C-alpha positions in Angstrom: 93.4 84.7 108.5 94.8 85.9 105.3 98.2 84.0 104.7 100.8 86.4 103.4 104.6 85.9 102.7 106.4 88.9 102.1 110.0 88.6 100.5 112.1 91.9 100.9 114.5 94.1 102.6 115.1 95.1 106.2 116.7 98.4 107.0 117.1 101.0 109.7 115.9 104.0 108.6 117.7 107.3 109.6 115.5 110.1 108.7 116.3 114.1 108.8 113.3 116.5 108.4 114.0 119.6 107.0 112.2 122.7 105.3 113.5 122.0 101.8 115.5 119.0 100.2 119.2 119.8 99.5 120.3 120.2 95.9 123.7 118.7 94.6 126.4 120.0 96.8 124.1 121.9 99.2 123.8 121.6 102.9 120.6 122.3 104.4 120.6 123.1 108.1 117.6 122.8 110.7 115.0 119.9 111.2 114.9 116.9 113.3 116.7 113.5 113.3 115.1 110.0 114.1 115.9 106.4 113.8 113.4 103.7 113.1 112.7 100.4 111.5 112.3 100.5 107.6 113.1 98.9 104.2 110.5 98.2 101.6 110.1 94.6 102.6 109.7 95.4 106.4 107.4 98.1 105.7 105.1 95.8 103.6 105.4 93.1 106.2 104.2 95.4 108.9 101.5 97.0 106.7 100.2 93.6 105.9 100.1 92.4 109.6 98.6 95.5 110.8 95.9 95.1 108.0 94.9 91.7 109.4 97.1 89.3 107.5 99.2 86.4 109.0 102.5 87.5 107.8 105.8 85.5 107.2 108.7 87.8 106.5 111.6 86.5 104.4 114.6 88.7 104.7 118.2 88.9 105.8 119.9 91.0 108.6 123.2 91.3 109.8 124.6 89.8 113.2 124.6 93.5 114.8 122.6 95.6 117.1 120.5 97.0 114.3 119.7 93.6 113.0 118.9 92.3 116.5 116.6 95.4 117.2 114.8 94.9 113.5 114.0 91.1 114.4 112.6 92.1 117.9 110.4 94.8 116.5 109.0 92.5 113.8 108.2 89.7 116.6 106.4 92.7 118.6 104.3 93.3 115.6 103.2 89.7 115.5 105.0 88.9 112.3 106.7 85.4 111.8 110.4 85.8 111.3 111.3 82.2 111.8 112.8 82.1 108.4 114.7 85.3 108.4 118.4 85.0 107.7 121.2 86.3 109.9 124.5 87.1 108.1 127.5 87.1 110.3 130.4 89.8 109.7 127.8 92.0 107.4 126.2 94.9 108.5 122.3 95.3 108.5 120.9 97.4 105.8 120.4 101.1 106.5 118.6 103.9 104.6 119.4 107.5 104.9 116.0 109.7 104.3 115.4 113.4 103.9 112.1 114.5 104.1 111.0 118.2 103.4 107.9 119.9 104.7 105.1 118.6 102.7 106.1 115.2 102.6 108.5 115.0 99.6 111.6 112.7 100.2 115.0 111.6 99.1 116.6 108.1 100.0 119.9 106.5 99.7 120.0 102.9 100.8 123.2 100.7 101.8 121.9 97.2 101.7 124.2 95.3 103.8 122.9 91.9 104.6 119.9 92.3 102.2 122.2 91.6 99.2 123.2 88.2 100.9 119.7 86.8 100.6 120.2 84.1 98.0 118.2 81.9 95.9 119.5 79.0 97.8 118.0 80.4 101.0 114.7 80.5 99.3 115.0 77.0 98.0 115.5 75.8 101.4 112.2 77.1 102.8 109.8 74.5 103.8 107.0 73.6 101.4 104.5 74.1 104.1 105.1 77.8 104.3 103.8 78.3 100.8 100.0 77.9 101.2 97.5 77.6 98.4 95.1 80.5 98.4 97.3 82.8 100.1 99.4 85.7 98.6 103.2 86.2 98.1 104.4 89.8 97.9 108.0 90.7 96.8 110.0 93.8 96.2 113.5 94.7 94.8 115.5 95.7 97.6 116.9 92.1 97.7 118.5 90.1 94.8 116.2 89.7 91.9 117.1 86.0 91.5 116.1 85.3 95.1 112.8 87.2 94.2 112.3 85.2 91.0 112.9 82.0 93.2 110.2 82.9 95.6 107.7 83.8 92.9 108.3 80.5 91.3 107.8 78.7 94.5 104.6 80.6 95.4 103.2 80.2 91.8 103.7 76.4 92.0 102.0 76.2 95.3 98.8 77.9 94.2 99.4 81.2 95.8 98.6 84.7 94.2 101.9 86.5 93.5 102.4 90.4 93.7 105.8 91.8 92.4 106.2 95.4 93.6 109.1 96.4 91.0 110.7 99.1 93.3 113.1 100.6 93.4 113.0 101.1 89.6 116.0 100.1 87.6 116.2 99.8 83.8 119.1 97.4 83.8 117.1 94.7 85.5 113.8 95.4 83.6 114.6 92.9 80.8 114.9 89.9 83.3 111.7 90.9 85.0 109.8 91.0 81.9 111.3 87.4 80.9 110.0 86.0 84.2 106.8 88.1 84.0 104.6 84.9 83.8 105.5 84.2 87.5 103.5 87.5 88.5 99.8 87.8 88.9 99.8 91.3 89.7 102.4 94.0 89.2 102.4 97.0 91.2 104.8 99.8 89.7 104.7 103.5 90.5 104.9 105.9 87.5 108.7 105.9 87.3 108.9 102.1 87.7 106.4 101.6 85.1 108.4 103.8 82.8 111.6 101.9 83.5 110.1 98.6 82.9 109.2 99.6 79.3 112.5 101.5 78.8 110.9 105.0 78.8 113.2 108.0 79.7 112.2 110.5 82.2 111.8 113.2 79.7 109.1 111.3 77.6 105.4 112.3 78.4 103.6 109.1 78.3 100.1 108.1 79.4 100.4 105.2 82.2 97.2 103.8 80.9 98.3 103.2 77.4 101.7 101.9 78.6 100.0 99.5 81.0 97.6 98.3 78.4 100.4 97.6 76.0 102.1 95.6 78.7 99.2 93.5 79.3 98.6 93.3 75.8 102.0 91.4 75.6 101.3 89.5 78.8 97.5 88.8 78.8 97.4 87.1 82.2 99.0 90.0 83.9 97.0 92.4 86.1 98.6 95.7 86.9 98.0 98.4 89.8 100.0 101.6 88.9 100.1 103.9 91.8 99.9 107.5 90.9 101.0 109.2 94.2 98.6 111.8 95.2 96.3 111.0 92.2 95.3 107.6 93.2 96.1 104.4 91.3 95.3 102.7 88.0 93.9 99.1 87.7 94.5 97.4 84.6 92.8 94.0 84.3 90.0 92.9 82.2 88.9 96.5 82.3 90.9 99.6 83.2 89.8 101.7 86.3 91.1 104.8 87.9 90.8 104.8 91.5 91.1 108.4 92.8 93.2 109.1 95.8 91.6 110.2 99.4 92.5 113.9 100.0 94.6 114.1 103.0 97.2 116.6 104.3 100.3 114.8 103.5 103.0 114.8 106.2 105.3 112.2 105.1 105.0 110.1 101.8 107.8 107.7 102.8 106.3 104.2 103.0 102.9 105.0 101.2 103.5 102.6 98.5 104.6 100.1 101.0 101.4 100.6 103.0 99.5 100.2 99.8 101.1 96.9 98.8 100.8 95.3 102.2 97.2 96.2 102.4 96.4 95.0 98.8 98.3 91.5 99.6 95.9 91.2 102.7 92.6 92.2 100.7 93.5 89.8 97.8 94.1 86.9 100.2 90.8 87.4 101.8 89.2 86.9 98.3 88.4 90.4 97.2 88.4 91.4 93.6 91.3 93.5 92.4 89.4 96.8 92.2 88.0 96.6 95.6 91.3 95.6 97.0 93.0 98.5 95.3 90.3 100.7 96.8 90.9 99.5 100.3 94.6 99.7 99.9 94.3 103.4 98.6 92.7 104.1 102.0 95.5 102.6 103.9 98.1 104.5 101.9 96.0 107.9 102.5 96.2 107.2 106.2 99.9 106.6 106.2 100.8 109.8 104.2 99.0 111.7 107.0 101.4 110.6 109.7 105.2 110.8 110.2 107.4 107.7 109.7 107.7 104.9 107.2 106.4 102.4 109.8 105.0 104.3 112.7 102.4 105.8 110.3 101.1 102.5 109.0 97.4 102.0 109.8 95.8 99.2 111.6 92.8 97.2 110.2 90.3 98.9 112.4 91.5 102.3 111.0 91.2 101.4 107.5 87.7 99.7 107.7 86.6 103.0 109.6 87.9 105.5 107.1 85.4 108.3 106.2 85.1 109.1 102.3 86.6 112.7 102.0 86.6 114.7 98.8 87.3 111.5 96.3 85.2 110.8 93.3 84.1 107.3 92.4 86.3 105.0 90.7 85.8 105.2 86.8 86.2 102.7 84.0 88.9 104.2 81.2 89.5 103.5 77.8 93.0 103.9 76.2 93.1 107.1 74.2 89.7 108.4 75.2 89.4 112.0 76.7 89.2 110.7 80.1 92.4 108.9 80.3 94.6 111.6 80.3 97.0 110.5 83.1 100.2 111.9 82.2 103.3 110.6 83.9 
């Protein structure tokens, strides 16, 4: 079974569904409210477990009802949470989510105990946890120094390392790039890729050109840039565009996490990067067709059985060519 370590956040999602997202200062009435497990790390851990991995989740929760419920939920999913940190007198992480008809969303996060996951906690993990040939997946809703400590230990143990640099933040981009040698596969979305290289929101840029420039500076780094409803871009020895499956979007929350968790499992099973990205694309397509960050995450049998819809084949791209016009 694929050995996957996920280091990241654990939150409780509080979601309001509405016809339209509010603008600044606006109150929007209507819709439904629901509470459920979430957090980028937790979503990725559940995604990987359901995709067929043996998942060990490194996270932190508060000594409160939300934290206890979250840990119990992960255990029911089959995830090993033996090394989850419980922080006394600190609340568990909470995410407030607005989702409009069509799946677009806005999210605000109070990290709580997630901010207390320290490099010392990572240093104290047993060596036996870091299994050569496995995959280590991390995201950025926990302190960056803790993420870098985990990447360093995983790399030293002979694991494949994946960094999902989310959420995007230009202020930490230099430190990420300074430590990029610890990363085998970087999985930014469009805004995260832009933040990593210091591009502003109003600059029109081709993700293929940006990713190839990043790889030119770091030749051992592979990138998988997720492009939302368009699919993803794999930049390795060759650049390959993997188009999205065409589905009716219900809820885009957690789609990137579905992608990353499934990608980790596919790589841990020895698949080449493009094949792994295609399989992860199918998992993400299933997730957006259902409501909920974790409730919508698909199981292995569903990903394996997905029927090709209106997608075109993956194709190799060349920077600056006529078929590389993937504007951000």
